[in-house]
DSSP file (Angstrom, degrees, kcal/mol; ACC not computed):
  #  RESIDUE AA STRUCTURE BP1 BP2  ACC     N-H-->O    O-->H-N    N-H-->O    O-->H-N    TCO  KAPPA ALPHA  PHI   PSI    X-CA   Y-CA   Z-CA
    1    1 A M              0   0    0      0, 0.0     2,-0.3     0, 0.0    71,-0.2   0.000 360.0 360.0 360.0 138.6   24.0    0.9   21.4
    2    2 A S  E     -A   71   0A   0     69,-2.8    69,-2.9    22,-0.0     2,-0.4  -0.837 360.0-162.2-112.4 150.7   20.7    1.1   19.5
    3    3 A H  E     -A   70   0A   0     -2,-0.3    22,-1.2    67,-0.2    21,-0.6  -0.983   6.7-176.5-133.6 141.2   18.9    4.2   18.6
    4    4 A K  E     -AB  69  23A   0     65,-2.2    65,-3.1    -2,-0.4     2,-0.5  -0.968  24.1-127.0-136.3 154.4   15.3    4.9   17.5
    5    5 A L  E     -AB  68  22A   0     17,-2.5    17,-2.7    -2,-0.3     2,-0.5  -0.894  22.9-165.4-102.5 124.9   13.4    8.0   16.4
    6    6 A T  E     -AB  67  21A   0     61,-3.1    61,-2.3    -2,-0.5     2,-0.4  -0.955   7.4-177.1-113.2 120.5   10.2    8.6   18.3
    7    7 A M  E     -AB  66  20A   0     13,-3.1    13,-2.8    -2,-0.5     2,-0.4  -0.927   8.4-161.4-120.4 140.3    7.7   11.1   16.9
    8    8 A R  E     -AB  65  19A   0     57,-3.4    56,-2.7    -2,-0.4    57,-1.3  -0.974   6.8-167.3-123.3 140.0    4.4   12.3   18.5
    9    9 A F  E     -AB  63  18A   0      9,-2.6     9,-2.5    -2,-0.4    54,-0.2  -0.971  21.7-123.9-123.7 136.5    1.6   14.0   16.6
   10   10 A N  E     -AB  62  17A   0     52,-2.2    51,-2.8    -2,-0.4    52,-1.1  -0.491  32.6-153.9 -70.3 151.2   -1.5   15.8   17.8
   11   11 A T  E     -A   60   0A   0      5,-1.7     5,-0.2     2,-0.4    49,-0.2  -0.643  32.6 -91.0-119.5 178.5   -4.7   14.3   16.4
   12   12 A E  S    S+     0   0    0     47,-1.1     2,-0.6    -2,-0.2    46,-0.2   0.759 105.2  82.0 -63.5 -28.2   -8.2   15.8   15.8
   13   13 A E  S >  S-     0   0    0     44,-1.5     3,-2.0    46,-0.1    -2,-0.4  -0.724  95.9-107.7 -85.3 120.0   -9.4   14.8   19.3
   14   14 A D  T 3  S+     0   0    0     -2,-0.6     3,-0.1     1,-0.3    -1,-0.1  -0.120  99.0   8.4 -46.6 133.2   -8.3   17.5   21.8
   15   15 A G  T 3  S+     0   0    0      1,-0.2     2,-0.3    -4,-0.1    -1,-0.3   0.401 103.8 113.8  78.6  -3.3   -5.5   16.3   24.1
   16   16 A K    <   -     0   0    0     -3,-2.0    -5,-1.7    -5,-0.2     2,-0.3  -0.714  42.2-173.9-101.7 150.5   -4.9   13.1   22.2
   17   17 A Y  E     -B   10   0A   0     -2,-0.3     2,-0.4    -7,-0.2    -7,-0.2  -0.945  19.9-134.3-142.4 163.3   -1.7   12.2   20.3
   18   18 A F  E     -B    9   0A   0     -9,-2.5    -9,-2.6    -2,-0.3     2,-0.4  -0.976  21.0-152.9-119.5 130.8   -0.4    9.5   18.0
   19   19 A S  E     -B    8   0A   0     -2,-0.4     2,-0.4   -11,-0.2   -11,-0.2  -0.848  12.2-178.3-109.0 141.4    3.1    8.0   18.5
   20   20 A L  E     -B    7   0A   0    -13,-2.8   -13,-3.1    -2,-0.4     2,-0.4  -0.986   4.7-167.9-140.0 126.3    5.4    6.5   15.9
   21   21 A S  E     -B    6   0A   0     -2,-0.4     2,-0.5   -15,-0.2   -15,-0.2  -0.916   5.6-160.9-115.7 142.1    8.8    5.0   16.5
   22   22 A I  E     -B    5   0A   0    -17,-2.7   -17,-2.5    -2,-0.4     3,-0.3  -0.984  15.0-151.2-123.0 120.2   11.4    4.0   13.9
   23   23 A D  E     +B    4   0A   0     -2,-0.5   -19,-0.2   -19,-0.2   -21,-0.0  -0.413  69.3  24.9 -86.6 163.4   14.1    1.6   14.9
   24   24 A N  S    S-     0   0    0    -21,-0.6    -1,-0.2    -2,-0.1   -20,-0.2   0.882  78.7-172.5  57.6  47.7   17.6    1.3   13.5
   25   25 A I        -     0   0    0    -22,-1.2   -22,-0.2    -3,-0.3    -1,-0.1  -0.200  38.0 -69.2 -67.8 165.9   17.9    4.9   12.3
   26   26 A K        -     0   0    0      8,-0.1     8,-2.9     7,-0.1     2,-0.3  -0.225  54.7-161.3 -58.9 139.4   20.9    6.0   10.2
   27   27 A K  B     -C   33   0B   0      6,-0.3    -1,-0.1    -3,-0.1     2,-0.1  -0.906  11.9-126.0-124.6 154.7   24.2    6.2   12.0
   28   28 A D    >   -     0   0    0      4,-3.2     3,-2.1    -2,-0.3     6,-0.1  -0.221  48.2 -82.7 -84.5-176.1   27.5    7.9   11.4
   29   29 A E  T 3  S+     0   0    0      1,-0.3    -1,-0.1     2,-0.1    -2,-0.0   0.694 130.9  53.7 -61.5 -18.8   30.9    6.2   11.3
   30   30 A N  T 3  S-     0   0    0      2,-0.1    -1,-0.3     3,-0.0    -3,-0.0   0.359 120.0-106.2 -96.8   4.1   31.1    6.4   15.2
   31   31 A G  S <  S+     0   0    0     -3,-2.1    -2,-0.1     1,-0.3     3,-0.1   0.620  77.9 133.6  83.2  10.8   27.7    4.7   15.6
   32   32 A Q        -     0   0    0      1,-0.1    -4,-3.2   -29,-0.0    -1,-0.3  -0.644  69.2 -85.2 -95.7 154.4   25.9    7.9   16.6
   33   33 A P  B     -C   27   0B   0      0, 0.0     2,-0.3     0, 0.0    -6,-0.3  -0.269  37.0-160.9 -55.9 137.3   22.5    8.9   15.1
   34   34 A D        +     0   0    0     -8,-2.9     2,-0.3    -6,-0.1    -8,-0.1  -0.544  48.9 108.5-122.9  66.5   23.0   10.7   11.8
   35   35 A I        -     0   0    0     -2,-0.3     2,-0.2   -10,-0.1   -10,-0.0  -0.993  55.5-138.2-140.9 141.7   19.7   12.6   11.3
   36   36 A T     >  -     0   0    0     -2,-0.3     4,-2.1     1,-0.1     5,-0.1  -0.580  23.8-114.4-102.5 161.2   19.1   16.3   11.6
   37   37 A E  H  > S+     0   0    0      1,-0.2     4,-2.3     2,-0.2     5,-0.2   0.882 117.7  54.2 -59.4 -39.2   16.3   18.2   13.2
   38   38 A E  H  > S+     0   0    0      1,-0.2     4,-2.4     2,-0.2    -1,-0.2   0.876 105.5  51.7 -66.5 -36.8   15.3   19.5    9.8
   39   39 A Q  H  > S+     0   0    0      2,-0.2     4,-2.5     1,-0.2    -1,-0.2   0.911 111.7  47.0 -64.2 -41.1   15.1   16.0    8.4
   40   40 A V  H  X S+     0   0    0     -4,-2.1     4,-2.4     2,-0.2    -2,-0.2   0.909 111.9  49.6 -68.2 -41.7   12.8   15.0   11.2
   41   41 A K  H  X S+     0   0    0     -4,-2.3     4,-2.4     2,-0.2    -2,-0.2   0.904 112.7  48.7 -60.2 -43.1   10.6   18.1   10.8
   42   42 A S  H  X S+     0   0    0     -4,-2.4     4,-2.3     2,-0.2    -2,-0.2   0.924 110.6  49.6 -62.0 -46.2   10.3   17.4    7.1
   43   43 A L  H  X S+     0   0    0     -4,-2.5     4,-2.3     1,-0.2    -2,-0.2   0.928 112.2  48.0 -56.3 -49.1    9.5   13.7    7.6
   44   44 A M  H  X S+     0   0    0     -4,-2.4     4,-2.2     1,-0.2    -2,-0.2   0.886 109.6  53.0 -65.4 -41.0    6.7   14.7   10.2
   45   45 A D  H  X S+     0   0    0     -4,-2.4     4,-2.9     1,-0.2    -1,-0.2   0.910 111.0  47.7 -59.9 -42.7    5.3   17.3    7.8
   46   46 A I  H  X S+     0   0    0     -4,-2.3     4,-2.5     1,-0.2    -2,-0.2   0.898 109.0  52.4 -68.7 -38.6    5.1   14.7    5.0
   47   47 A I  H  <>S+     0   0    0     -4,-2.3     5,-1.5     1,-0.2     4,-0.5   0.908 114.5  43.4 -61.7 -42.7    3.4   12.1    7.3
   48   48 A I  H ><5S+     0   0    0     -4,-2.2     3,-0.7     2,-0.2    -2,-0.2   0.937 115.9  46.7 -67.4 -47.5    0.8   14.7    8.2
   49   49 A Q  H 3<5S+     0   0    0     -4,-2.9    -2,-0.2     1,-0.2    -1,-0.2   0.871 116.6  42.4 -63.6 -39.9    0.2   16.1    4.7
   50   50 A K  T 3<5S-     0   0    0     -4,-2.5    -1,-0.2    -5,-0.2    -2,-0.2   0.454 100.0-133.0 -91.0  -0.9   -0.1   12.7    3.0
   51   51 A K  T < 5 +     0   0    0     -3,-0.7    -3,-0.2    -4,-0.5    -4,-0.1   0.925  43.6 164.2  49.6  52.2   -2.2   11.2    5.8
   52   52 A I      < +     0   0    0     -5,-1.5     2,-0.3    -6,-0.2    -1,-0.1   0.825  55.4  45.7 -70.3 -32.1    0.0    8.1    5.8
   53   53 A F  S    S-     0   0    0     -6,-0.4     2,-0.4     7,-0.0     7,-0.4  -0.854  70.8-143.5-118.5 149.7   -1.2    6.8    9.2
   54   54 A V        -     0   0    0     -2,-0.3     2,-0.3     5,-0.1     5,-0.1  -0.914  17.2-162.5-109.0 136.4   -4.7    6.4   10.6
   55   55 A S    >   -     0   0    0     -2,-0.4     3,-1.8     3,-0.3   -37,-0.1  -0.914  27.7-127.4-122.4 147.7   -5.3    7.0   14.3
   56   56 A K  T 3  S+     0   0    0     -2,-0.3     3,-0.1     1,-0.3    -1,-0.1   0.773 113.1  52.3 -55.2 -28.2   -8.3    6.0   16.5
   57   57 A T  T 3  S-     0   0    0      1,-0.4   -44,-1.5   -44,-0.1    -1,-0.3   0.138 121.8 -93.9-102.9  19.0   -8.5    9.6   17.6
   58   58 A G    <   -     0   0    0     -3,-1.8    -1,-0.4   -46,-0.2    -3,-0.3  -0.382  66.4 -18.8 101.3-177.4   -8.6   11.1   14.1
   59   59 A D  S    S-     0   0    0    -48,-0.1   -47,-1.1    -2,-0.1     2,-0.5  -0.153  70.6-103.4 -61.4 154.3   -6.3   12.5   11.5
   60   60 A L  E     +A   11   0A   0     -7,-0.4   -49,-0.3   -49,-0.2    -1,-0.1  -0.712  43.3 175.9 -81.0 131.8   -2.8   13.7   12.6
   61   61 A T  E     +     0   0A   0    -51,-2.8     2,-0.3    -2,-0.5   -50,-0.2   0.689  51.9   2.7-112.2 -22.4   -3.0   17.5   12.7
   62   62 A A  E    S-A   10   0A   0    -52,-1.1   -52,-2.2   -14,-0.0    -1,-0.3  -0.986  73.2 -93.6-163.3 160.0    0.3   18.8   14.0
   63   63 A K  E     +A    9   0A   0     -2,-0.3   -54,-0.2   -54,-0.2     3,-0.1  -0.644  34.0 178.1 -77.6 135.8    3.8   17.9   15.2
   64   64 A K  E     -     0   0A   0    -56,-2.7     2,-0.3     1,-0.4   -55,-0.2   0.805  57.2 -49.0-102.5 -61.4    3.8   17.5   19.0
   65   65 A D  E     -A    8   0A   0    -57,-1.3   -57,-3.4     2,-0.0    -1,-0.4  -0.970  45.1-152.0-164.1 171.5    7.5   16.5   19.6
   66   66 A A  E     +A    7   0A   0     -2,-0.3     2,-0.3   -59,-0.2   -59,-0.2  -0.986  14.4 172.4-151.6 149.3   10.3   14.1   18.5
   67   67 A K  E     -A    6   0A   0    -61,-2.3   -61,-3.1    -2,-0.3     2,-0.5  -0.988  32.3-120.8-154.6 159.3   13.3   12.6   20.1
   68   68 A I  E     -A    5   0A   0     -2,-0.3     2,-0.6   -63,-0.2   -63,-0.2  -0.915  28.2-156.7 -97.6 123.4   16.1   10.1   19.5
   69   69 A V  E     -A    4   0A   0    -65,-3.1   -65,-2.2    -2,-0.5     2,-0.5  -0.913   6.7-163.8-104.4 122.0   16.0    7.4   22.2
   70   70 A S  E     +A    3   0A   0     -2,-0.6     2,-0.4   -67,-0.2   -67,-0.2  -0.912   9.5 180.0-110.0 129.6   19.3    5.5   22.8
   71   71 A T  E     -A    2   0A   0    -69,-2.9   -69,-2.8    -2,-0.5     2,-0.3  -0.937   7.3-173.3-126.0 147.1   19.5    2.2   24.6
   72   72 A S        -     0   0    0     -2,-0.4     2,-0.3   -71,-0.2    -2,-0.0  -0.971   5.5-161.2-133.2 155.1   22.3   -0.1   25.5
   73   73 A S        -     0   0    0     -2,-0.3     2,-0.4     2,-0.0    -2,-0.0  -0.964   8.1-151.3-135.7 156.4   22.4   -3.5   27.0
   74   74 A E        -     0   0    0     -2,-0.3     2,-0.2     2,-0.0    -2,-0.0  -0.991  15.9-145.4-126.5 120.4   24.9   -5.6   28.8
   75   75 A S        -     0   0    0     -2,-0.4     2,-0.4     2,-0.0    -2,-0.0  -0.603   8.6-147.6 -85.7 147.0   24.7   -9.3   28.6
   76   76 A F        -     0   0    0     -2,-0.2     2,-0.7     0, 0.0    -2,-0.0  -0.911  13.3-130.8-111.4 140.7   25.7  -11.6   31.6
   77   77 A Q              0   0    0     -2,-0.4    -2,-0.0     1,-0.1     0, 0.0  -0.831 360.0 360.0 -85.3 112.3   27.2  -15.0   31.2
   78   78 A V              0   0    0     -2,-0.7    -1,-0.1     0, 0.0     0, 0.0   0.414 360.0 360.0-119.7 360.0   25.2  -17.3   33.4
């Protein structure tokens, strides 16, 4: 199973947001995501404060939401 962290930020333009996904996030010994809510909040704060990313709709102004997306796949022998 693969896991990625998806974060969304509000931008200067009302109603618009910027999305950022990070693949292959840290896992524990059982293969489950090993990242805390506090770590995600801190990361998002740093991204906003340091103006690390540029968006077509302006600077990132606030945290909108974040989630861990888990996906699995099954291969078929054909």
